[in-house]
C-alpha positions in Angstrom: 6.7 -0.1 -95.9 4.3 -2.2 -93.8 1.4 -0.1 -95.0 2.6 -0.4 -98.6 2.6 -4.2 -98.5 -0.8 -4.2 -96.8 -2.3 -2.0 -99.6 -0.6 -4.0 -102.3 -1.9 -7.2 -100.8 -5.5 -5.8 -100.6 -5.5 -4.7 -104.2 -4.0 -8.0 -105.3 -6.5 -10.0 -103.3 -9.4 -7.9 -104.7 -8.1 -8.5 -108.2 -8.0 -12.3 -107.7 -11.7 -12.4 -106.6 -12.8 -10.9 -110.0 -14.1 -13.2 -112.7 -11.1 -14.2 -114.8 -12.7 -16.3 -117.6 -12.3 -13.5 -120.1 -8.7 -12.9 -119.3 -7.2 -16.4 -119.3 -4.4 -15.2 -121.5 -3.1 -13.0 -118.7 -3.3 -15.7 -116.0 0.3 -16.6 -116.1 1.4 -13.0 -115.7 -1.0 -12.5 -112.8 0.4 -15.6 -111.0 4.0 -14.3 -111.5 2.9 -10.9 -110.1 1.5 -12.7 -107.0 4.7 -14.6 -106.4 6.8 -11.4 -106.8 4.6 -9.6 -104.1 4.8 -12.6 -101.8 8.6 -12.9 -102.1 9.1 -9.2 -101.5 6.8 -9.4 -98.5 8.7 -12.4 -97.1 12.1 -10.7 -97.6 10.9 -7.5 -95.9 9.5 -9.3 -92.9 12.6 -11.4 -92.5 14.7 -8.2 -92.4 12.4 -6.8 -89.7 12.6 -10.0 -87.6 16.4 -9.9 -87.9 16.5 -6.3 -86.8 14.3 -7.1 -83.8 16.5 -10.1 -82.8 19.7 -8.0 -83.1 18.2 -5.1 -81.1 18.3 -4.7 -77.3 14.7 -6.0 -77.1 15.8 -9.4 -75.7 12.5 -10.4 -74.1 9.8 -9.7 -76.6 7.1 -12.2 -75.6 5.7 -13.0 -79.0 9.0 -13.9 -80.6 8.3 -17.6 -81.0 4.8 -16.9 -82.2 6.1 -14.5 -84.9 8.7 -17.0 -86.0 6.1 -19.8 -86.2 3.8 -17.6 -88.3 6.8 -16.6 -90.5 7.7 -20.3 -91.1 4.1 -21.0 -92.1 4.0 -18.0 -94.5 7.4 -19.1 -96.0 6.0 -22.6 -96.5 2.9 -21.3 -98.2 5.0 -19.0 -100.5 7.1 -22.1 -101.5 3.8 -23.9 -102.2 2.6 -20.9 -104.1 5.7 -21.1 -106.4 5.0 -24.8 -107.0 1.3 -24.2 -107.8 2.3 -21.5 -110.2 4.7 -23.9 -112.0 1.8 -26.4 -112.2 -0.6 -23.8 -113.5 -2.9 -24.4 -110.6 -4.6 -21.0 -110.4 -7.1 -21.8 -107.7 -4.5 -23.1 -105.3 -2.1 -20.3 -106.1 -4.7 -17.7 -105.3 -5.5 -19.4 -102.0 -1.9 -19.8 -101.0 -1.1 -16.1 -101.9 -4.0 -14.7 -99.9 -3.1 -16.9 -96.9 0.7 -16.1 -97.0 0.0 -12.4 -97.3 -2.4 -12.5 -94.4 0.3 -14.1 -92.3 2.9 -11.5 -93.4 0.4 -8.7 -92.5 -0.2 -10.3 -89.1 3.6 -10.5 -88.4 4.0 -6.8 -89.5 1.3 -5.7 -87.0 2.9 -7.7 -84.2 6.3 -6.2 -84.9 4.9 -2.7 -85.0 3.2 -3.3 -81.6 6.5 -4.5 -80.1 8.2 -1.3 -81.4 5.4 0.8 -79.9 5.7 -1.0 -76.5 9.5 -0.4 -76.5 9.0 3.3 -77.2 6.6 3.5 -74.3 9.0 1.7 -72.0 11.8 4.0 -73.0 9.7 7.0 -72.2 9.1 5.7 -68.7 11.4 7.2 -66.0 14.1 5.0 -64.6 12.6 4.5 -61.2 15.5 2.5 -59.8 17.8 5.5 -60.4 15.3 7.9 -58.9 15.1 5.7 -55.8 18.9 5.6 -55.6 19.2 9.4 -55.8 16.4 9.7 -53.1 18.3 7.3 -50.9 21.4 9.4 -51.1 19.5 12.5 -50.3 17.9 10.8 -47.3 21.4 9.9 -46.0 22.3 13.6 -46.2 19.2 14.5 -44.2 20.2 11.9 -41.6 23.6 13.4 -41.3 22.1 16.9 -40.9 19.7 15.6 -38.3 22.5 14.2 -36.3 24.5 17.4 -36.5 21.6 19.5 -35.4 20.5 16.9 -32.8 17.0 17.1 -34.3 16.0 13.5 -33.3 13.9 12.9 -36.5 12.4 9.5 -37.0 13.4 8.2 -40.5 11.7 4.8 -40.1 8.7 5.6 -42.3 10.8 7.0 -45.2 13.2 4.0 -44.9 10.2 1.6 -45.3 9.0 3.6 -48.3 12.5 3.2 -50.0 12.3 -0.6 -49.4 8.8 -0.8 -50.8 9.9 1.2 -53.9 12.7 -1.1 -54.6 10.4 -4.1 -54.3 8.0 -2.6 -56.7 10.8 -1.9 -59.2 11.9 -5.5 -58.9 8.3 -6.7 -59.6 7.9 -4.2 -62.5 5.0 -2.5 -60.7 5.5 0.9 -62.4 2.3 2.6 -61.2 2.8 1.5 -57.6 6.5 2.5 -57.8 5.5 6.0 -58.9 3.1 6.4 -56.0 5.8 5.3 -53.5 8.3 7.7 -55.1 5.8 10.6 -54.8 5.3 9.7 -51.1 9.1 9.6 -50.5 9.5 13.0 -52.2 6.8 14.6 -50.0 8.1 13.0 -46.8 11.7 14.1 -47.6 10.6 17.6 -48.4 8.8 17.8 -45.0 11.9 16.6 -43.2 14.1 19.0 -45.1 11.9 22.0 -44.2 11.9 21.0 -40.5 15.7 20.7 -40.5 16.0 24.1 -42.2 13.8 25.7 -39.5 15.9 24.1 -36.7 19.1 25.2 -38.3 17.8 28.8 -38.7 16.7 28.9 -35.0 20.2 27.7 -34.0 21.8 30.4 -36.1 19.6 33.1 -34.4 20.5 31.7 -30.9 24.3 31.8 -31.8 24.0 35.2 -33.3 22.2 36.6 -30.3 24.9 35.2 -28.0 27.5 36.8 -30.2 25.5 40.1 -30.1 25.6 40.0 -26.2 29.3 39.6 -26.3 29.6 42.5 -28.6 27.6 44.8 -26.3 30.5 44.7 -23.8 32.9 45.4 -26.7 30.8 48.4 -27.7 30.9 49.8 -24.2 34.7 49.6 -24.3 34.8 51.2 -27.7 32.5 54.0 -26.5 34.9 54.8 -23.7 37.9 54.7 -26.1 36.1 57.0 -28.6 35.2 59.5 -25.9 38.7 59.5 -24.5 40.1 60.2 -28.0 37.6 63.0 -28.5 35.7 61.0 -31.2 32.2 62.1 -30.0 30.5 61.4 -33.3 31.8 57.9 -33.3 30.8 57.4 -29.7 27.2 58.5 -30.6 27.2 56.1 -33.6 28.3 53.3 -31.3 25.5 54.0 -28.9 22.9 53.8 -31.7 24.5 50.6 -33.0 24.3 49.0 -29.5 20.6 49.8 -29.4 20.0 48.3 -32.8 22.1 45.2 -32.0 20.2 44.6 -28.7 16.8 44.7 -30.5 17.9 42.6 -33.5 15.9 39.3 -34.0 17.4 37.9 -37.2 20.9 36.8 -38.2 21.0 39.3 -41.0 20.3 42.2 -38.8 22.8 41.0 -36.2 25.5 40.4 -38.8 24.9 43.9 -40.3 25.3 45.6 -36.9 28.4 43.6 -36.0 30.0 44.6 -39.3 29.3 48.3 -38.4 31.0 47.7 -35.1 34.0 46.1 -36.6 34.4 49.0 -39.1 34.1 51.6 -36.2 36.6 49.7 -34.2 39.1 49.8 -37.1 38.5 53.5 -37.5 39.1 54.1 -33.8 42.3 52.1 -33.9 43.5 54.1 -37.0 42.7 57.4 -35.3 44.5 56.3 -32.1 47.5 55.3 -34.1 47.6 58.7 -35.8 47.3 60.3 -32.4 50.2 58.2 -31.0 52.3 59.1 -34.0 51.5 62.8 -33.5 52.4 62.6 -29.8 55.6 60.8 -30.6 56.6 63.6 -32.9 55.8 66.2 -30.2 57.8 64.1 -27.6 60.7 63.9 -30.0 60.7 67.7 -30.5 60.5 68.2 -26.8 63.4 65.8 -26.3 65.5 67.6 -28.8 64.8 70.9 -27.1 65.7 69.5 -23.7 69.0 68.1 -25.1 69.8 71.5 -26.6 69.0 73.4 -23.4 70.8 70.9 -21.3 74.0 71.3 -23.3 73.7 75.1 -23.1 73.2 74.9 -19.3 76.2 72.6 -18.9 78.4 75.2 -20.7 77.0 78.0 -18.6 77.5 76.0 -15.4 81.1 75.3 -16.2 81.7 79.0 -16.9 80.0 80.0 -13.7 82.1 77.6 -11.6 85.2 79.0 -13.2 84.2 82.6 -12.4 83.2 81.6 -8.9 86.8 80.5 -8.2 88.0 83.8 -9.8 85.5 85.9 -7.8 86.8 85.1 -4.4 87.4 88.4 -2.6 84.9 90.2 -4.7 81.4 90.2 -3.2 79.8 91.8 -6.2 81.2 89.2 -8.6 80.2 86.4 -6.3 76.7 87.8 -6.1 76.3 87.6 -9.9 77.8 84.2 -10.1 75.7 82.7 -7.3 72.6 84.2 -8.8 73.5 82.7 -12.2 74.1 79.2 -10.6 70.7 79.4 -8.9 69.0 80.2 -12.2 70.9 77.4 -14.0 69.5 74.9 -11.4 66.0 76.3 -11.8 66.0 76.0 -15.6 67.4 72.5 -15.4 64.5 71.4 -13.2 61.9 73.1 -15.4 62.9 72.0 -18.9 59.3 71.3 -19.7 58.6 75.0 -19.7 58.0 76.8 -22.9 61.0 77.4 -25.2 60.5 81.2 -24.9 60.6 81.1 -21.1 63.7 78.9 -21.0 65.5 81.1 -23.6 64.7 84.2 -21.6 66.2 82.7 -18.4 69.3 81.5 -20.3 69.8 85.0 -21.6 69.6 86.4 -18.0 72.1 83.8 -16.9 74.5 84.9 -19.6 74.1 88.6 -18.6 74.8 87.8 -14.9 78.0 85.8 -15.8 79.1 88.6 -18.2 78.8 91.2 -15.3 80.7 88.9 -12.9 83.4 88.3 -15.6 83.8 92.1 -16.1 84.2 92.7 -12.4 86.8 90.0 -12.1 88.7 91.4 -15.1 88.6 94.9 -13.7 89.8 93.8 -10.3 92.8 92.1 -11.8 
């Protein structure tokens, strides 16, 4: 729209400079045309000034200059209207050209203000950047204290203060330079802290690895005692790798292997304990069964012993049976077949003694 009024004004101005003696009949319409253009130009510029005043551009420096020029152009357009009413063509032309020149001047000034605002909007918000950097530096300070790194933050603190001062003074270029320095200094400090933290992790991991070496030795003994020779060999290899590890990832990997092997050993030992329990339970049931049988035979033998008095043959078999009962009772851990064989012999001896007693009576 600004360009449109500029072009219209140029053509209108050129037309007014041409000789007009031959076209006096059209002078009135030309003057009315000039007034129409001038009024539209004034209305348009007034609209743009109002928009600028209502926008967030509160400190445009040429505001009063623009308003003064606008007032002058408005006055000239009013005078143009009066000259046209009087038929004063020469004055009307002069007033038209002057008012349009002022409107064009205002239009250019407003355009420049808009361009400057767009450029300012495109600039980064340095104050927010400094605020974010200050928060990050505080985190670096906390990390430094935790790691006992003893880093000097005085230089970067001074840069933050300098950056804030430049923002306050609207020194954009200087602020950007300071921000770049802060970023570089902060990055250097961060890398240094990361290296210290990594070194501390390795030291702690190596200390943990040393403690696990003793644990591995214990596990090797357990594995061998449980007959887990393959696992014992795997533990030996893991112990070698763990002792030579020089990074936290390697140490962690080997410790995880040890933990897995430890769990496997515990699981195997538990299964062995359960199996041994079953065997012990079976043995206990066998002992109980044989003990009950021996008690029955012992009672019968004692009865026959009292009945065999006076019969040496019967007493011989009874005493031999009692001796065997005592022997079996003391050796209940023997095999089931062996115990069963002895019990059968006891029964045979008591049967012979009983037969002798019955025949003698």
